[in-house]
C-alpha positions as a Markdown table, in Angstrom:
| # | Residue | x | y | z |
|---|---|---|---|---|
| 1 | Met | 0.0 | 0.0 | 0.0 |
| 2 | Arg | 3.0 | 2.2 | 0.7 |
| 3 | Asp | 0.9 | 4.7 | 2.8 |
| 4 | Pro | 2.7 | 5.6 | 6.0 |
| 5 | Asn | -0.6 | 5.4 | 7.9 |
| 6 | Val | -1.4 | 1.9 | 6.7 |
| 7 | Pro | 0.5 | -1.1 | 8.1 |
| 8 | Glu | 1.7 | -3.5 | 5.4 |
| 9 | Ser | 0.7 | -7.2 | 5.6 |
| 10 | Leu | 1.9 | -10.4 | 4.1 |
| 11 | Glu | -0.7 | -12.9 | 2.8 |
| 12 | Gly | -0.6 | -16.7 | 2.5 |
| 13 | Trp | -3.4 | -19.3 | 2.3 |
| 14 | Trp | -6.9 | -18.3 | 1.3 |
| 15 | Ile | -9.2 | -19.7 | 4.0 |
| 16 | Leu | -12.9 | -20.6 | 3.9 |
| 17 | His | -14.8 | -21.8 | 6.9 |
| 18 | Arg | -18.2 | -23.5 | 6.4 |
| 19 | Met | -20.6 | -24.4 | 9.2 |
| 20 | Phe | -23.4 | -26.9 | 8.8 |
| 21 | Ala | -26.2 | -28.5 | 10.6 |
| 22 | Phe | -26.3 | -32.3 | 10.2 |
| 23 | Asp | -29.5 | -34.2 | 9.8 |
| 24 | Arg | -28.6 | -37.2 | 12.0 |
| 25 | Arg | -32.1 | -38.7 | 11.9 |
| 26 | Gly | -32.2 | -38.6 | 8.1 |
| 27 | Trp | -28.7 | -40.1 | 8.0 |
| 28 | Asp | -29.6 | -42.9 | 10.4 |
| 29 | Ala | -32.6 | -43.8 | 8.2 |
| 30 | Leu | -30.3 | -44.6 | 5.3 |
| 31 | Pro | -29.3 | -48.3 | 4.6 |
| 32 | Glu | -26.0 | -49.1 | 6.1 |
| 33 | Lys | -24.3 | -49.7 | 2.8 |
| 34 | Arg | -25.4 | -46.3 | 1.5 |
| 35 | Arg | -24.1 | -44.6 | 4.6 |
| 36 | Ala | -20.8 | -46.3 | 4.2 |
| 37 | Arg | -20.5 | -45.3 | 0.5 |
| 38 | Tyr | -21.5 | -41.7 | 1.1 |
| 39 | Ala | -19.0 | -41.4 | 4.0 |
| 40 | Ser | -16.3 | -43.0 | 2.0 |
| 41 | His | -16.8 | -40.5 | -0.9 |
| 42 | Ala | -16.7 | -37.6 | 1.6 |
| 43 | Arg | -13.6 | -38.9 | 3.3 |
| 44 | Asp | -11.8 | -39.4 | -0.1 |
| 45 | Leu | -12.6 | -35.8 | -1.0 |
| 46 | Ile | -11.2 | -34.4 | 2.2 |
| 47 | Glu | -8.1 | -36.6 | 1.8 |
| 48 | His | -7.7 | -35.4 | -1.8 |
| 49 | Leu | -7.7 | -31.7 | -0.7 |
| 50 | Arg | -5.3 | -32.4 | 2.2 |
| 51 | Ser | -2.8 | -34.3 | -0.1 |
| 52 | Arg | -2.4 | -31.5 | -2.6 |
| 53 | Glu | 0.4 | -28.8 | -2.2 |
| 54 | Glu | -2.1 | -26.1 | -3.2 |
| 55 | Ser | -4.8 | -26.9 | -0.6 |
| 56 | Asp | -5.6 | -28.3 | 2.8 |
| 57 | Ala | -8.8 | -29.2 | 4.6 |
| 58 | Gly | -9.9 | -29.7 | 8.2 |
| 59 | Leu | -13.0 | -31.1 | 10.0 |
| 60 | Ala | -14.4 | -30.2 | 13.4 |
| 61 | Gln | -17.4 | -31.2 | 15.4 |
| 62 | Ile | -19.0 | -28.0 | 16.6 |
| 63 | Val | -20.1 | -28.1 | 20.3 |
| 64 | Gly | -23.3 | -26.2 | 21.0 |
| 65 | His | -26.5 | -25.2 | 19.2 |
| 66 | Lys | -24.8 | -23.2 | 16.5 |
| 67 | Gly | -24.2 | -26.2 | 14.3 |
| 68 | Asp | -22.7 | -29.7 | 14.0 |
| 69 | Leu | -19.9 | -29.6 | 11.5 |
| 70 | Met | -17.3 | -27.0 | 10.5 |
| 71 | Val | -15.2 | -27.6 | 7.4 |
| 72 | Thr | -12.1 | -25.5 | 6.9 |
| 73 | His | -10.6 | -25.1 | 3.5 |
| 74 | Tyr | -7.2 | -23.7 | 2.7 |
| 75 | Ala | -6.2 | -22.8 | -0.9 |
| 76 | Arg | -3.2 | -21.1 | -2.5 |
| 77 | Glu | -5.5 | -19.2 | -4.9 |
| 78 | Phe | -8.9 | -17.7 | -4.2 |
| 79 | Asp | -10.3 | -19.8 | -7.1 |
| 80 | Gly | -9.2 | -22.9 | -5.1 |
| 81 | Leu | -11.8 | -22.1 | -2.4 |
| 82 | Ala | -14.5 | -22.2 | -5.1 |
| 83 | Tyr | -13.1 | -25.5 | -6.3 |
| 84 | Ala | -13.3 | -27.0 | -2.8 |
| 85 | Gln | -16.7 | -25.6 | -2.2 |
| 86 | Thr | -18.1 | -27.0 | -5.4 |
| 87 | Leu | -16.6 | -30.5 | -4.8 |
| 88 | Leu | -18.1 | -30.6 | -1.3 |
| 89 | Asp | -21.5 | -29.5 | -2.6 |
| 90 | Lys | -21.5 | -32.4 | -5.1 |
| 91 | Leu | -21.2 | -35.0 | -2.5 |
| 92 | Glu | -24.1 | -37.2 | -1.6 |
| 93 | Leu | -23.5 | -36.3 | 2.0 |
| 94 | Arg | -24.3 | -32.7 | 1.2 |
| 95 | Glu | -28.1 | -33.7 | 1.1 |
| 96 | Phe | -27.8 | -34.1 | 4.9 |
| 97 | Leu | -25.9 | -30.8 | 5.6 |
| 98 | Thr | -27.7 | -27.5 | 5.9 |
| 99 | Pro | -25.5 | -24.4 | 5.6 |
| 100 | Leu | -25.5 | -22.2 | 8.7 |
| 101 | Gly | -22.7 | -19.8 | 8.0 |
| 102 | Ser | -19.4 | -19.3 | 6.2 |
| 103 | Tyr | -16.4 | -17.0 | 6.4 |
| 104 | Ala | -13.9 | -16.1 | 3.6 |
| 105 | Ser | -10.5 | -14.6 | 4.4 |
| 106 | Val | -6.8 | -14.8 | 3.7 |
| 107 | Leu | -4.1 | -15.8 | 6.2 |
| 108 | Glu | -2.4 | -12.5 | 7.2 |
| 109 | Leu | 0.8 | -11.5 | 9.0 |
| 110 | Gly | 0.6 | -7.9 | 10.2 |
| 111 | Met | 3.7 | -5.8 | 9.9 |
| 112 | Tyr | 3.2 | -2.8 | 12.1 |
| 113 | Asp | 6.7 | -2.8 | 13.4 |
| 114 | Ala | 8.3 | -3.7 | 10.1 |
| 115 | Thr | 6.3 | -1.0 | 8.2 |
| 116 | Gly | 7.5 | 1.7 | 10.5 |
| 117 | Lys | 11.1 | 0.6 | 10.1 |
| 118 | Ile | 10.8 | 0.4 | 6.3 |
| 119 | His | 9.5 | 4.0 | 6.1 |
| 120 | Ala | 12.3 | 5.2 | 8.5 |
| 121 | Glu | 15.0 | 3.4 | 6.5 |
| 122 | Leu | 13.9 | 4.9 | 3.2 |
| 123 | Ala | 13.8 | 8.4 | 4.8 |
| 124 | Glu | 17.3 | 7.9 | 6.1 |
| 125 | Arg | 18.3 | 7.1 | 2.5 |
| 126 | Gly | 16.9 | 10.5 | 1.5 |
| 127 | Leu | 14.2 | 9.1 | -0.7 |
| 128 | Thr | 11.0 | 11.0 | -1.2 |
| 129 | Pro | 7.8 | 8.9 | -0.6 |
| 130 | Gln | 6.1 | 7.6 | -3.7 |
| 131 | Met | 8.9 | 8.6 | -6.1 |
| 132 | Pro | 9.8 | 5.6 | -8.4 |
| 133 | Glu | 13.0 | 4.7 | -6.6 |
| 134 | Trp | 11.2 | 4.9 | -3.2 |
| 135 | Val | 8.4 | 2.6 | -4.4 |
| 136 | Ala | 10.9 | 0.1 | -5.9 |
| 137 | Gln | 12.9 | -0.1 | -2.7 |
| 138 | Phe | 9.8 | -0.2 | -0.5 |
| 139 | Asp | 8.5 | -3.2 | -2.5 |
| 140 | Glu | 11.8 | -4.9 | -2.3 |
| 141 | Leu | 12.0 | -4.5 | 1.5 |
| 142 | Val | 8.5 | -5.9 | 1.9 |
| 143 | Arg | 9.4 | -8.8 | -0.4 |
| 144 | Lys | 12.4 | -9.7 | 1.7 |
| 145 | Gln | 10.0 | -9.9 | 4.7 |
| 146 | Ala | 7.9 | -12.5 | 3.0 |
| 147 | Glu | 11.0 | -14.5 | 2.2 |
| 148 | Ser | 12.5 | -14.4 | 5.7 |
| 149 | Pro | 13.0 | -17.8 | 7.4 |
| 150 | Tyr | 10.8 | -16.7 | 10.3 |
| 151 | Leu | 7.8 | -15.3 | 8.4 |
| 152 | Gly | 7.8 | -17.2 | 5.1 |
| 153 | Pro | 6.9 | -20.6 | 6.6 |
| 154 | Arg | 4.1 | -19.1 | 8.7 |
| 155 | Leu | 2.3 | -18.0 | 5.5 |
| 156 | Trp | 2.0 | -21.5 | 4.2 |
| 157 | Ala | 1.7 | -23.6 | 7.4 |
| 158 | Arg | -0.9 | -26.4 | 7.1 |
| 159 | Ile | -4.0 | -26.5 | 9.4 |
| 160 | Pro | -2.6 | -27.2 | 12.9 |
| 161 | Gln | -3.3 | -30.8 | 14.0 |
| 162 | Arg | -4.4 | -30.0 | 17.5 |
| 163 | Arg | -7.6 | -31.5 | 19.1 |
| 164 | Tyr | -9.6 | -28.4 | 19.9 |
| 165 | Val | -10.4 | -25.4 | 17.7 |
| 166 | Cys | -12.1 | -22.0 | 18.2 |
| 167 | Phe | -13.0 | -19.6 | 15.4 |
| 168 | Tyr | -14.4 | -16.1 | 15.6 |
| 169 | Pro | -14.4 | -12.9 | 13.4 |
| 170 | Met | -13.6 | -9.5 | 14.8 |
| 171 | Asn | -13.4 | -5.8 | 13.9 |
| 172 | Lys | -11.7 | -2.7 | 15.1 |
| 173 | Lys | -14.1 | 0.0 | 16.3 |
| 174 | Arg | -14.9 | 3.1 | 14.2 |
| 175 | Glu | -17.1 | 4.9 | 16.7 |
| 176 | Gly | -16.5 | 8.5 | 17.8 |
| 177 | Asn | -13.4 | 8.8 | 19.9 |
| 178 | Asp | -12.9 | 5.0 | 19.7 |
| 179 | Asn | -12.0 | 5.0 | 16.0 |
| 180 | Trp | -9.1 | 2.7 | 15.6 |
| 181 | Phe | -8.4 | 3.8 | 12.0 |
| 182 | Met | -8.1 | 7.5 | 13.1 |
| 183 | Leu | -5.3 | 6.8 | 15.6 |
| 184 | Pro | -1.8 | 7.8 | 14.7 |
| 185 | Phe | 0.3 | 5.0 | 13.2 |
| 186 | Ala | 2.7 | 5.0 | 16.2 |
| 187 | Asp | -0.2 | 4.7 | 18.7 |
| 188 | Arg | -1.7 | 1.7 | 16.8 |
| 189 | Ala | 1.7 | 0.1 | 16.5 |
| 190 | Lys | 2.3 | 0.4 | 20.3 |
| 191 | Leu | -1.1 | -1.1 | 21.1 |
| 192 | Met | -0.6 | -4.0 | 18.7 |
| 193 | Thr | 2.8 | -4.7 | 20.3 |
| 194 | Glu | 1.2 | -4.9 | 23.7 |
| 195 | His | -1.6 | -7.1 | 22.3 |
| 196 | Gly | 0.9 | -9.4 | 20.7 |
| 197 | Lys | 2.7 | -9.9 | 24.0 |
| 198 | Val | -0.4 | -11.6 | 25.4 |
| 199 | Gly | -0.5 | -14.0 | 22.5 |
| 200 | Arg | 3.2 | -14.8 | 22.8 |
| 201 | Ser | 2.8 | -15.6 | 26.4 |
| 202 | Tyr | 0.7 | -18.6 | 25.4 |
| 203 | Gln | 3.3 | -19.9 | 23.0 |
| 204 | Gly | 3.3 | -23.7 | 22.9 |
| 205 | Met | -0.2 | -23.9 | 24.4 |
| 206 | Val | -2.1 | -22.5 | 21.5 |
| 207 | Thr | -1.6 | -22.0 | 17.7 |
| 208 | Gln | -3.1 | -18.8 | 16.3 |
| 209 | Val | -4.1 | -18.3 | 12.7 |
| 210 | Ile | -5.0 | -14.7 | 11.9 |
| 211 | Ser | -6.7 | -14.0 | 8.6 |
| 212 | Gly | -7.8 | -10.8 | 6.9 |
| 213 | Ser | -11.3 | -10.5 | 5.6 |
| 214 | Ile | -11.8 | -6.9 | 4.7 |
| 215 | Gly | -13.5 | -6.9 | 1.3 |
| 216 | Phe | -14.4 | -10.6 | 1.6 |
| 217 | Asp | -16.7 | -11.0 | 4.5 |
| 218 | Asp | -18.7 | -9.1 | 7.1 |
| 219 | Tyr | -15.9 | -8.6 | 9.6 |
| 220 | Glu | -12.3 | -7.4 | 9.2 |
| 221 | Trp | -10.4 | -10.3 | 10.5 |
| 222 | Gly | -10.9 | -14.0 | 11.4 |
| 223 | Val | -9.1 | -15.7 | 14.2 |
| 224 | Asp | -8.5 | -19.5 | 14.5 |
| 225 | Leu | -7.2 | -20.9 | 17.8 |
| 226 | Tyr | -6.0 | -24.5 | 18.0 |
| 227 | Ala | -5.0 | -26.2 | 21.3 |
| 228 | Asp | -4.7 | -29.5 | 23.1 |
| 229 | Asp | -6.7 | -28.2 | 26.0 |
| 230 | Pro | -9.9 | -26.2 | 25.3 |
| 231 | Leu | -9.6 | -24.2 | 28.5 |
| 232 | Val | -6.7 | -22.4 | 26.9 |
| 233 | Phe | -9.2 | -20.6 | 24.7 |
| 234 | Lys | -11.0 | -19.0 | 27.7 |
| 235 | Lys | -7.7 | -18.0 | 29.4 |
| 236 | Leu | -6.2 | -16.4 | 26.3 |
| 237 | Val | -9.3 | -14.6 | 25.0 |
| 238 | Tyr | -10.1 | -13.3 | 28.6 |
| 239 | Glu | -6.6 | -12.0 | 29.2 |
| 240 | Met | -6.7 | -10.3 | 25.8 |
| 241 | Arg | -9.8 | -8.5 | 26.9 |
| 242 | Phe | -7.7 | -6.4 | 29.3 |
| 243 | Asp | -5.3 | -4.9 | 26.7 |
| 244 | Glu | -6.4 | -1.7 | 25.2 |
| 245 | Ala | -6.4 | -2.9 | 21.6 |
| 246 | Ser | -9.2 | -5.3 | 22.5 |
| 247 | Ser | -10.9 | -3.6 | 25.5 |
| 248 | Arg | -11.4 | -0.3 | 23.8 |
| 249 | Tyr | -11.2 | -1.0 | 20.1 |
| 250 | Gly | -12.2 | -4.7 | 19.7 |
| 251 | Glu | -15.6 | -5.9 | 18.4 |
| 252 | Phe | -16.3 | -9.6 | 18.1 |
| 253 | Gly | -18.7 | -11.8 | 16.1 |
| 254 | Ala | -20.0 | -15.3 | 16.9 |
| 255 | Phe | -17.6 | -17.8 | 18.4 |
| 256 | Trp | -17.6 | -21.4 | 17.0 |
| 257 | Ser | -15.7 | -24.0 | 19.0 |
| 258 | Gly | -15.3 | -27.7 | 18.8 |
| 259 | Leu | -13.3 | -30.9 | 18.3 |
| 260 | Gln | -11.1 | -31.5 | 15.3 |
| 261 | Phe | -11.1 | -35.0 | 13.9 |
| 262 | Ser | -9.3 | -36.8 | 11.1 |
| 263 | Pro | -11.0 | -37.7 | 7.7 |
| 264 | Asp | -10.7 | -41.4 | 8.6 |
| 265 | Gln | -13.0 | -40.6 | 11.6 |
| 266 | Leu | -15.7 | -39.0 | 9.5 |
| 267 | His | -17.9 | -42.1 | 9.6 |
| 268 | Val | -17.6 | -42.0 | 13.4 |
| 269 | Phe | -18.9 | -38.5 | 13.5 |
| 270 | Leu | -21.7 | -39.3 | 11.0 |
| 271 | Asp | -22.9 | -42.4 | 12.8 |
| 272 | Gly | -22.6 | -40.7 | 16.2 |
| 273 | Glu | -21.7 | -43.9 | 18.0 |
| 274 | Ser | -18.7 | -42.3 | 19.8 |
| 275 | Val | -16.6 | -39.1 | 19.6 |
| 276 | Pro | -14.4 | -38.9 | 16.5 |
| 277 | Gln | -10.7 | -38.6 | 17.2 |
| 278 | Leu | -7.8 | -36.7 | 15.7 |
| 279 | Thr | -5.5 | -39.4 | 14.5 |
| 280 | Ala | -1.9 | -39.0 | 13.3 |
| 281 | Pro | -1.6 | -38.0 | 9.6 |
């Protein structure tokens, strides 16, 4: 963007969350052989999407009244989300799934600190903003960030294989004196640094995937949390409520939480005879 007021970001996977209600009674009424065949076709599709370099897919049993199944699609291109959506909708299983919601976004790494440093470095070189040489060097410095050994792999990490997942969308407020986007860049950068410290204090206990959705869905960001202990979600989100970036400027949509399970456990989820497990890939 090259605007000194706008933090740059690096983008990776395109992400689509789809939430469904599952007609268990209708499913149970099917002959056993048809249930097995339909489940096999669905499992094969998810495995197909997971096996490709340009895509990934995840399954989760939603806990609560908001739904039964959440399917998460990753794709390297936006078109890949449409491809995955279409294939899923062609399954026989889809007759028993009623859409309840969806969310489209793209994995995002914010660069508040890096953006400020890039602008400062170019100023030290005596370059005038937006002149051709300034633009070329700005773009080169951003490109180097994407190729760094620390940030690059995070853009294309596969869906975390942890048992529990929580997803929610969020905004930054734009109300009167609590307008995030009217704050000076330095103030926003400082608040995000403090916000990030809370998340880093849970390193190892939770894996966070932040995705940008401005222009793609109703909120501005999507947040996925993955953990081996669901109580971590409560601890992390509650603690973040006390930092100013959230307490003053955060707005949150619906929360969806549940249990991830492996494609080979799909028949267990569908038949409902026990809780499906997350098995080793």
